[in-house]
C-alpha positions as CSV (number, residue, x, y, z in Angstrom):
1,M,12.4,-18.5,-3.8
2,K,14.1,-16.5,-1.1
3,I,17.7,-16.8,-2.3
4,K,18.8,-13.9,-0.1
5,K,17.5,-15.7,3.0
6,I,19.3,-18.9,2.0
7,I,22.6,-17.1,1.5
8,M,22.2,-15.3,4.9
9,K,21.8,-18.7,6.7
10,I,24.9,-20.0,4.9
11,V,27.0,-17.0,5.9
12,M,25.7,-17.0,9.5
13,K,26.6,-20.7,9.8
14,S,30.1,-19.9,8.6
15,L,30.5,-17.1,11.2
16,K,29.6,-19.6,13.9
17,L,32.1,-22.1,12.6
18,N,34.7,-19.3,12.8
19,G,33.9,-19.0,16.5
20,I,31.7,-15.9,16.2
21,K,28.7,-16.4,18.5
22,K,27.3,-12.8,18.5
23,N,24.5,-12.2,16.0
24,Y,26.3,-10.0,13.6
25,D,24.4,-9.0,10.4
26,P,26.5,-9.6,7.3
27,I,24.0,-7.5,5.1
28,I,23.1,-9.7,2.2
29,R,22.1,-7.7,-0.9
30,R,21.4,-8.1,-4.5
31,S,24.6,-7.1,-6.4
32,S,25.0,-3.6,-7.7
33,K,25.6,-2.9,-11.4
34,K,29.4,-2.7,-10.9
35,Q,29.6,-6.2,-9.6
36,N,29.3,-9.3,-11.9
37,S,27.8,-11.5,-9.2
38,D,24.1,-12.3,-8.2
39,Y,24.3,-11.4,-4.5
40,Q,26.8,-9.8,-2.1
41,A,27.6,-9.8,1.6
42,N,28.4,-6.2,2.3
43,G,29.0,-5.9,6.1
44,I,32.3,-7.8,6.3
45,I,34.5,-4.8,7.0
46,K,32.2,-3.6,9.8
47,I,32.2,-7.1,11.5
48,A,35.9,-7.5,11.1
49,T,36.6,-4.1,12.6
50,K,34.4,-4.9,15.7
51,L,36.3,-8.2,16.1
52,K,39.7,-6.5,15.5
53,K,40.5,-8.8,12.6
54,N,42.0,-8.1,9.1
55,P,38.9,-7.7,6.8
56,K,40.4,-9.6,3.8
57,K,41.7,-12.5,5.9
58,F,38.3,-12.6,7.8
59,A,36.4,-12.7,4.4
60,K,38.6,-15.6,3.2
61,A,38.0,-17.5,6.5
62,I,34.2,-17.1,6.0
63,I,34.4,-18.4,2.4
64,K,36.6,-21.4,3.5
65,N,33.7,-22.7,5.7
66,I,31.1,-22.3,3.0
67,V,30.6,-25.6,1.1
68,K,29.5,-25.2,-2.5
69,N,26.1,-26.7,-3.0
70,K,23.2,-27.0,-5.5
71,I,22.5,-23.2,-5.0
72,I,25.9,-21.6,-4.8
73,E,28.2,-22.2,-7.8
74,K,31.1,-19.8,-7.0
75,I,32.2,-17.3,-4.3
76,T,34.7,-14.5,-4.8
77,I,36.0,-11.5,-2.9
78,S,36.1,-8.0,-4.5
79,K,37.2,-4.5,-3.3
80,P,36.8,-3.1,-0.7
81,C,35.8,-6.4,0.9
82,F,32.6,-7.8,-0.6
83,I,31.9,-11.5,-0.7
84,N,30.2,-12.2,-4.0
85,F,27.9,-15.2,-4.6
86,F,27.1,-16.7,-8.0
87,I,24.0,-18.9,-8.2
88,N,24.3,-22.3,-9.8
89,L,23.1,-22.3,-13.4
90,K,21.3,-25.6,-13.2
91,F,19.6,-24.6,-10.0
92,I,18.3,-21.4,-11.8
93,E,17.0,-23.5,-14.8
94,K,15.3,-25.9,-12.5
95,Q,13.5,-23.2,-10.5
96,M,12.5,-21.4,-13.7
97,E,10.9,-24.7,-14.9
98,K,9.0,-24.9,-11.7
99,M,7.7,-21.4,-12.1
100,F,6.6,-22.1,-15.7
101,L,4.6,-25.1,-14.6
102,Q,2.7,-23.1,-11.9
103,K,-0.7,-22.1,-13.2
104,K,-0.5,-19.0,-11.0
105,I,2.4,-17.4,-9.3
106,K,2.1,-18.3,-5.6
107,I,4.1,-17.7,-2.4
108,F,3.6,-19.8,0.6
109,K,3.8,-18.2,4.1
110,K,4.2,-20.5,7.1
111,K,3.0,-18.0,9.8
112,K,-0.3,-16.5,8.9
113,K,-1.7,-13.6,10.8
114,K,-5.0,-11.8,11.3
115,I,-4.3,-8.2,10.2
116,V,-6.6,-5.2,10.4
117,V,-5.8,-2.6,7.8
118,D,-7.3,0.9,8.4
119,Y,-7.4,2.8,5.1
120,S,-9.2,5.3,2.8
121,S,-11.5,6.8,5.5
122,P,-13.2,9.5,3.4
123,N,-15.4,12.3,4.9
124,I,-19.1,12.0,5.0
125,A,-21.2,14.7,3.2
126,K,-18.2,15.5,1.0
127,N,-16.9,14.2,-2.4
128,M,-13.7,12.1,-2.2
129,H,-10.8,14.3,-3.3
130,V,-7.2,13.9,-4.3
131,G,-6.2,13.9,-0.6
132,H,-7.8,10.5,-0.2
133,L,-5.9,9.0,-3.1
134,R,-2.7,8.0,-1.2
135,S,-4.5,6.2,1.8
136,T,-6.9,4.4,-0.6
137,I,-4.4,3.3,-3.2
138,I,-1.5,2.4,-1.0
139,G,-3.7,0.7,1.6
140,D,-5.5,-1.4,-1.0
141,S,-2.3,-2.5,-2.7
142,M,-0.9,-3.6,0.7
143,V,-4.1,-5.5,1.5
144,R,-3.7,-7.4,-1.8
145,I,-0.1,-8.2,-1.1
146,M,-0.9,-9.5,2.5
147,E,-3.7,-11.7,1.1
148,F,-1.4,-13.0,-1.6
149,L,0.9,-14.1,1.2
150,G,-2.0,-16.0,2.8
151,H,-2.8,-13.6,5.7
152,N,-6.3,-13.1,7.0
153,V,-6.8,-9.5,6.2
154,I,-9.7,-7.4,7.6
155,R,-10.3,-4.2,5.7
156,E,-11.5,-1.3,7.8
157,N,-12.8,1.8,6.1
158,H,-13.1,3.9,9.2
159,I,-15.4,6.7,8.1
160,G,-16.1,9.9,10.2
161,D,-19.8,9.5,10.4
162,W,-20.3,10.7,14.0
163,G,-19.5,14.0,15.9
164,H,-20.3,17.7,16.1
165,Q,-20.3,18.3,12.3
166,Y,-23.6,16.3,12.1
167,G,-25.1,18.5,14.7
168,M,-24.6,21.6,12.6
169,L,-25.4,19.9,9.3
170,I,-28.7,18.4,10.5
171,T,-29.6,21.7,12.2
172,Y,-29.0,23.5,8.9
173,I,-31.1,21.0,6.9
174,L,-34.0,21.3,9.3
175,E,-33.9,25.1,9.4
176,K,-33.8,25.3,5.6
177,K,-36.4,22.5,5.3
178,I,-34.3,20.5,2.9
179,N,-35.4,17.0,1.9
180,I,-32.4,14.6,1.6
181,T,-33.4,12.2,-1.2
182,K,-31.6,9.3,-2.9
183,N,-31.4,11.4,-6.1
184,M,-29.7,14.4,-4.5
185,K,-26.2,15.0,-5.7
186,L,-23.4,14.8,-3.2
187,K,-22.1,18.1,-4.4
188,N,-25.3,19.7,-3.0
189,L,-24.8,18.0,0.3
190,E,-21.2,19.2,0.4
191,N,-22.5,22.8,-0.2
192,F,-24.9,22.5,2.7
193,Y,-22.0,21.3,4.9
194,V,-19.9,24.4,3.9
195,K,-22.8,26.8,4.7
196,S,-23.6,25.1,8.0
197,K,-19.9,25.4,9.1
198,K,-20.0,29.1,8.4
199,M,-23.1,29.5,10.4
200,F,-21.7,27.4,13.2
201,D,-18.5,29.6,13.4
202,K,-20.4,33.0,13.2
203,N,-23.8,32.5,14.7
204,K,-23.9,31.7,18.5
205,I,-27.6,30.8,18.4
206,F,-27.0,28.3,15.6
207,K,-24.0,26.9,17.4
208,K,-26.1,26.3,20.5
209,K,-28.9,24.6,18.4
210,S,-26.2,22.4,16.7
211,K,-24.9,21.2,20.1
212,H,-28.5,20.5,21.2
213,T,-29.1,18.4,18.0
214,L,-25.9,16.4,18.6
215,I,-27.0,15.6,22.2
216,K,-30.4,14.4,20.8
217,M,-28.5,12.2,18.3
218,Y,-26.6,10.7,21.2
219,K,-29.9,9.8,22.7
220,N,-31.0,8.2,19.5
221,N,-33.7,10.7,18.5
222,K,-35.5,9.0,15.6
223,K,-36.0,12.2,13.6
224,Y,-32.3,13.2,13.7
225,I,-31.0,9.7,13.3
226,S,-33.2,9.3,10.1
227,I,-31.7,12.4,8.5
228,W,-28.2,11.3,9.6
229,K,-28.6,7.9,8.0
230,R,-29.7,9.4,4.7
231,I,-26.6,11.7,4.7
232,V,-24.3,8.7,5.3
233,Q,-26.0,6.5,2.7
234,L,-25.9,9.2,0.0
235,T,-22.2,9.7,0.6
236,L,-21.2,6.0,0.7
237,L,-23.1,5.4,-2.5
238,E,-20.8,7.8,-4.4
239,N,-17.7,6.5,-2.6
240,Y,-18.4,2.9,-3.7
241,K,-18.7,4.1,-7.3
242,I,-15.3,5.6,-7.1
243,Y,-13.8,2.5,-5.4
244,K,-15.3,0.4,-8.3
245,N,-13.8,2.7,-10.9
246,L,-10.4,2.6,-9.2
247,N,-10.5,-1.2,-8.9
248,V,-10.2,-0.8,-5.1
249,T,-11.4,-3.9,-3.1
250,L,-13.3,-1.9,-0.4
251,K,-17.0,-2.9,-0.2
252,S,-19.9,-1.8,2.0
253,N,-19.2,-4.6,4.5
254,H,-15.7,-3.2,5.1
255,T,-17.1,0.2,6.1
256,K,-17.2,0.7,9.9
257,G,-17.9,4.3,10.9
258,E,-17.2,6.1,14.2
259,S,-20.9,5.6,15.0
260,F,-20.2,1.8,15.3
261,Y,-18.4,2.5,18.6
262,K,-20.8,5.0,20.1
263,N,-22.3,2.5,22.7
264,M,-18.8,1.8,24.0
265,L,-17.9,5.5,24.8
266,N,-19.6,6.0,28.2
267,K,-18.1,2.7,29.4
268,I,-14.6,3.8,28.2
269,I,-15.0,7.1,30.1
270,F,-16.2,5.3,33.3
271,D,-13.4,2.8,33.1
272,L,-10.6,5.3,32.5
273,K,-11.9,7.4,35.5
274,K,-12.1,4.3,37.6
275,K,-8.5,3.3,36.8
276,K,-7.5,6.9,37.6
277,I,-6.1,7.3,34.1
278,A,-8.7,10.1,33.2
279,H,-9.3,13.1,35.4
280,I,-11.9,15.9,35.5
281,Y,-10.7,19.4,34.8
282,K,-13.1,22.4,34.4
283,G,-15.9,20.0,33.5
284,K,-13.8,18.2,30.8
285,I,-12.4,14.7,31.2
286,I,-8.7,14.6,30.3
287,V,-6.0,11.9,30.2
288,Y,-2.5,13.4,31.0
289,L,0.4,11.7,29.3
290,N,3.9,11.8,30.8
291,K,5.5,10.7,27.5
292,F,4.3,13.7,25.6
293,K,5.3,17.3,26.5
294,N,4.1,20.6,25.2
295,K,6.3,23.6,24.2
296,F,6.5,24.6,27.8
297,G,7.8,21.2,28.9
298,K,4.6,20.2,30.7
299,K,2.9,16.8,30.1
300,M,0.2,16.9,27.5
301,G,-3.5,16.2,28.1
302,V,-5.8,14.4,25.7
303,I,-9.5,15.5,26.1
304,I,-11.8,12.5,25.8
305,Q,-15.1,14.2,26.8
306,N,-16.3,17.8,26.7
307,E,-18.1,19.7,29.5
308,D,-21.4,19.3,27.6
309,K,-20.9,15.4,27.7
310,T,-20.1,15.2,24.0
311,F,-17.3,12.9,22.9
312,L,-14.2,13.6,20.8
313,Y,-12.4,11.6,18.0
314,S,-9.9,10.5,20.7
315,T,-12.6,8.6,22.6
316,I,-13.8,6.9,19.5
317,D,-10.3,5.9,18.4
318,I,-9.5,4.4,21.9
319,A,-12.8,2.4,21.6
320,C,-11.8,1.3,18.1
321,M,-8.4,0.1,19.1
322,K,-9.9,-1.8,22.0
323,Y,-12.4,-3.4,19.7
324,R,-9.8,-4.5,17.2
325,S,-7.7,-6.0,19.9
326,Q,-10.3,-7.7,22.2
327,V,-13.2,-8.5,19.8
328,I,-11.5,-9.0,16.4
329,K,-8.4,-10.3,18.2
330,A,-6.0,-9.0,15.6
331,D,-2.3,-9.9,15.5
332,K,-1.5,-6.7,13.8
333,I,-3.1,-3.3,13.0
334,I,-1.8,-1.1,10.2
335,Y,-3.0,2.5,9.9
336,Y,-2.7,4.3,6.5
337,I,-3.1,7.9,7.7
338,D,-0.9,10.9,6.8
339,N,2.2,12.2,8.6
340,R,0.3,14.9,10.5
341,Q,-1.5,12.2,12.5
342,K,1.6,10.6,13.9
343,R,1.6,12.2,17.4
344,Y,-2.1,11.8,17.8
345,L,-2.0,8.1,16.9
346,E,0.9,7.6,19.4
347,Q,-1.2,9.3,22.1
348,I,-4.2,7.0,21.4
349,L,-1.9,4.0,21.5
350,E,-0.4,5.1,24.8
351,I,-3.8,5.6,26.5
352,S,-4.9,2.2,25.2
353,K,-1.8,0.6,26.7
354,M,-2.2,2.3,30.0
355,A,-5.8,1.0,30.2
356,K,-4.7,-2.5,29.1
357,Y,-7.1,-2.4,26.2
358,I,-4.6,-4.0,23.8
359,S,-2.7,-7.2,24.2
360,K,1.1,-7.2,24.5
361,N,1.5,-9.3,21.4
362,L,-0.5,-6.9,19.2
363,S,1.7,-5.1,16.7
364,I,0.5,-1.6,15.7
365,K,2.0,0.1,12.7
366,H,1.5,3.6,11.3
367,H,2.3,3.6,7.6
368,A,2.4,7.3,7.1
369,F,2.5,9.1,3.8
370,G,3.3,12.5,2.4
371,T,1.3,15.0,0.4
372,I,0.5,15.3,-3.3
373,L,1.7,18.6,-4.7
374,K,1.1,20.7,-7.8
375,K,3.9,21.8,-10.1
376,N,4.5,24.9,-7.9
377,K,5.2,22.4,-5.0
378,K,2.1,23.6,-3.1
379,P,-0.7,21.2,-1.9
380,F,-3.0,20.1,-4.7
381,M,-5.9,22.6,-4.0
382,T,-7.7,25.3,-5.8
383,R,-7.3,29.0,-4.9
384,K,-10.6,28.9,-3.0
385,G,-9.3,26.2,-0.8
386,K,-11.5,23.4,-2.2
387,T,-9.7,20.2,-3.0
388,I,-9.8,18.6,-6.4
389,S,-12.5,15.9,-6.9
390,L,-11.0,12.4,-7.2
391,Q,-13.6,11.6,-9.9
392,H,-12.4,14.6,-11.9
393,L,-8.9,13.2,-11.8
394,I,-10.1,9.8,-13.0
395,N,-12.2,11.3,-15.9
396,K,-9.3,13.5,-17.0
397,S,-6.8,10.5,-17.0
398,I,-9.2,8.4,-19.1
399,E,-9.7,11.2,-21.6
400,K,-5.9,11.7,-21.9
401,S,-5.5,7.9,-22.4
402,K,-7.9,7.9,-25.3
403,T,-5.8,10.4,-27.1
404,I,-2.7,8.2,-26.6
405,I,-4.5,5.0,-27.8
406,L,-5.9,6.8,-30.9
407,K,-2.4,7.9,-31.9
408,K,-1.4,4.2,-31.9
409,N,-4.6,2.8,-33.4
410,K,-7.0,5.3,-35.0
411,Y,-9.2,2.4,-36.3
412,I,-10.0,1.1,-32.8
413,N,-13.8,0.6,-32.3
414,K,-15.5,2.9,-29.7
415,K,-16.4,0.1,-27.2
416,K,-12.8,-1.2,-27.1
417,L,-11.5,2.4,-26.9
418,N,-13.6,3.2,-23.9
419,K,-12.7,-0.1,-22.1
420,T,-8.9,0.2,-22.9
421,S,-8.7,3.9,-22.0
422,K,-10.4,3.3,-18.6
423,I,-7.9,0.5,-17.7
424,I,-4.9,2.5,-19.0
425,G,-6.0,5.8,-17.4
426,I,-6.9,4.5,-14.0
427,G,-3.8,2.2,-14.0
428,A,-1.6,5.1,-14.8
429,I,-2.8,7.2,-11.8
430,K,-2.5,4.3,-9.5
431,Y,0.9,3.3,-10.7
432,F,2.2,6.8,-10.5
433,E,1.1,7.0,-6.9
434,L,2.4,3.6,-5.9
435,S,5.8,4.1,-7.6
436,K,6.6,6.9,-5.2
437,N,8.0,6.4,-1.7
438,R,5.0,6.7,0.5
439,K,6.8,8.8,3.1
440,K,7.7,11.6,0.6
441,N,5.7,14.3,-1.0
442,Y,5.5,14.2,-4.8
443,I,4.4,16.4,-7.7
444,F,1.4,15.3,-9.7
445,D,2.5,15.5,-13.4
446,W,0.3,14.3,-16.3
447,K,3.2,14.1,-18.7
448,K,5.1,11.7,-16.4
449,I,2.0,9.7,-15.5
450,L,1.1,8.9,-19.1
451,R,4.6,8.6,-20.5
452,L,5.2,5.6,-22.9
453,N,8.8,5.0,-21.6
454,G,10.3,4.9,-18.2
455,N,8.9,3.7,-14.9
456,T,5.2,4.0,-15.8
457,S,2.2,1.7,-16.0
458,I,1.9,2.2,-19.8
459,Y,5.4,1.1,-20.4
460,I,4.9,-2.1,-18.4
461,Q,1.4,-2.7,-20.0
462,Y,3.0,-2.5,-23.5
463,A,5.6,-5.1,-22.6
464,Y,2.9,-7.4,-21.3
465,S,0.8,-6.8,-24.4
466,R,3.8,-7.6,-26.7
467,I,4.5,-10.9,-25.0
468,I,0.8,-12.0,-25.2
469,S,0.8,-10.9,-28.9
470,I,3.9,-13.0,-29.7
471,I,2.3,-16.1,-28.3
472,K,-1.2,-15.5,-29.7
473,N,-0.3,-14.2,-33.2
474,N,2.0,-17.2,-33.8
475,N,-0.5,-19.8,-32.6
476,I,2.0,-21.0,-29.9
477,N,0.5,-23.6,-27.6
478,I,2.4,-23.0,-24.4
479,K,1.1,-26.2,-22.7
480,K,2.6,-28.4,-25.5
481,I,6.2,-27.1,-25.3
482,K,8.2,-30.1,-24.0
483,E,11.7,-28.6,-24.1
484,K,13.2,-27.6,-20.8
485,I,14.3,-24.0,-20.0
486,I,18.0,-23.6,-20.8
487,I,20.0,-20.4,-20.1
488,T,22.4,-19.6,-23.0
489,N,23.5,-16.1,-22.3
490,S,24.0,-13.4,-19.7
491,E,20.7,-11.6,-20.6
492,E,18.7,-14.8,-20.0
493,R,20.5,-15.3,-16.7
494,K,19.9,-11.8,-15.5
495,I,16.1,-12.1,-16.4
496,S,15.9,-15.5,-14.6
497,I,17.6,-14.2,-11.4
498,K,15.2,-11.2,-11.5
499,I,12.2,-13.5,-11.8
500,L,13.5,-15.6,-8.9
501,Q,13.7,-12.5,-6.8
502,F,10.0,-11.9,-7.0
503,E,9.2,-13.7,-3.8
504,E,11.8,-12.0,-1.7
505,T,10.6,-8.6,-3.2
506,I,7.0,-9.3,-2.1
507,C,8.1,-10.3,1.4
508,E,10.3,-7.2,1.7
509,I,7.2,-5.0,0.8
510,Y,5.1,-6.8,3.4
511,K,7.7,-6.3,6.1
512,N,8.2,-2.5,5.4
513,G,5.0,-1.4,3.7
514,Y,6.5,0.2,0.5
515,P,4.7,-0.8,-2.7
516,N,7.1,1.4,-4.7
517,I,9.6,-1.5,-4.3
518,L,7.2,-3.7,-6.5
519,C,6.9,-0.9,-9.1
520,N,10.7,-0.7,-9.3
521,Y,11.0,-4.5,-9.6
522,L,8.4,-4.6,-12.4
523,Y,10.1,-1.8,-14.3
524,K,13.5,-3.5,-14.1
525,L,12.1,-6.8,-15.2
526,T,10.3,-5.1,-18.1
527,S,13.5,-3.2,-19.1
528,Y,15.4,-6.5,-19.1
529,F,12.8,-8.1,-21.4
530,S,12.7,-5.1,-23.8
531,K,16.5,-5.2,-24.2
532,F,16.5,-9.0,-24.6
533,Y,13.6,-8.9,-27.2
534,E,15.4,-6.3,-29.2
535,K,18.7,-8.2,-29.2
536,Y,17.4,-11.8,-29.9
537,F,14.8,-12.7,-32.6
538,I,13.0,-15.3,-30.5
539,L,10.8,-16.7,-33.2
540,Y,13.6,-16.9,-35.8
541,E,15.9,-18.9,-33.6
542,K,16.9,-22.1,-35.6
543,N,17.7,-24.2,-32.5
544,I,14.3,-25.5,-31.4
545,N,15.4,-26.1,-27.8
546,I,16.7,-22.5,-27.4
547,R,13.6,-21.1,-29.3
548,N,11.1,-22.8,-27.0
549,S,13.1,-22.1,-23.9
550,R,13.0,-18.4,-24.7
551,I,9.2,-18.6,-25.4
552,K,8.8,-20.2,-22.0
553,L,11.0,-17.5,-20.4
554,I,9.0,-14.6,-21.8
555,F,5.8,-16.4,-20.8
556,I,7.0,-16.5,-17.2
557,I,7.8,-12.7,-17.5
558,S,4.2,-12.1,-18.6
559,K,2.9,-14.1,-15.5
560,I,5.1,-12.0,-13.2
561,I,4.0,-8.7,-14.7
562,K,0.3,-9.7,-14.5
563,T,0.6,-10.9,-10.9
564,G,2.6,-7.8,-9.9
565,L,0.2,-5.3,-11.5
566,N,-2.7,-7.2,-10.0
567,L,-1.1,-6.8,-6.5
568,L,-0.9,-3.0,-7.3
569,G,-4.6,-3.1,-8.1
570,I,-4.0,-2.6,-11.9
571,K,-5.8,-4.6,-14.6
572,T,-3.8,-5.8,-17.6
573,I,-4.6,-5.4,-21.3
574,K,-3.7,-8.2,-23.8
575,K,-3.7,-5.7,-26.7
576,I,-3.3,-2.0,-26.8
């Protein structure tokens, strides 16, 4: 139910009736704590000032043309000049009854789009580390939300499985006569990568051999391609294990590496040269961009091919953008890559537009994110410069969750302890990540992640578990409750309005790409339930109509919590 959108239409209609033809935005918002209403129109003073009208008289004129209907019960004006809307109680009760009867919470979207989501993108020959957490977790949650709204979502795990690093790694493997087997640990492969990089930087002969290896790879040399495939397979095998542990929906069929586009690269170079977009300079092929200037004020150049005929990431990303537009025919592409890649992505987009590789209707968004920091506010790395393994974080969170669970229930059996601690531990990490504004840096703090109170996964899980226990332990058959939902106090009203705001909350997240909005929503709903449960003894209520209405109300809360956590990629627990 998009009450906010309904009120917006009502206000816009009133503005037109007042002779205002311009598209002024009255800014409809959910009311603040200070106001007693459900929604507010906050932009009245600004519109009145532009029209040179008295704000209070203008607000009264707007209200005069709004006819009370089944949705709006009352409209008032408060200082400085807010128009306050009160939702009809009977309407709320009717909508709540509809939500109760739904087997699953659903939102119906009229315009469905084909959306490509580029996220996670871990490195090959390396373990996934904490730096991959944000792209993976935020991207996967947004994918779930888009699919929930009915969009056709194409997951793209764009891995870096092609380029000069494989020339040096394969050269090192051959020189040291290393056999890459299925049983080899990824840690060993990562160690080979580090050593090959050192040799590449210091040894000119090794560097030359590495470039020669890369050229042979470009020519599909069977020996080198065979080693390359084993490196990629070994890495992806470990990545899929982590995705499964994290309850991330990425699978092998969603992985499309840079190598996928290798056969397009020569054609891209030829085409850009033919269109006089790319130019040769000292053996290199460069695209100069007027929109981007260097520190000297000169237009910047993007290299798309080296003098040794090897390609760069830029060439691959141009081919990738072209493929997603012309072959996949996406309506929208969303990139989940960090803030540092902003300018680079803009340059790739500009070249793709110049070459007419992407359609005019294609929407391309960069949902950038900040950095995870330690308590000292420095990047989450060790002194040696090696990032912390993502699997290490997962294991540590699970172990810490076990301690918390055992404090609550020391008689829990081992099997259940392991299962519950895994759900709690992984859910806590994911929720802590998703509860933060993606654009900002944040400090990774175990105490806050596993806190029992406040805006944490565990606090919300406990509330869900409590509702399920109330229903199960008292043998309540939800399906047999015939009494309708009735709202008898301000707490029930507040909870009901919050529940009805679920749809507009999800739509707002889809529009702007901030999952922390859903975390804040779930936390507020859970807080409302906790206060309500402490104040009213639901099961001891003598009036059967009120008692059963409240049972239905908390059951809807449990459905919203479960749906919301699922959209965040977090599993729920019936009993902790």
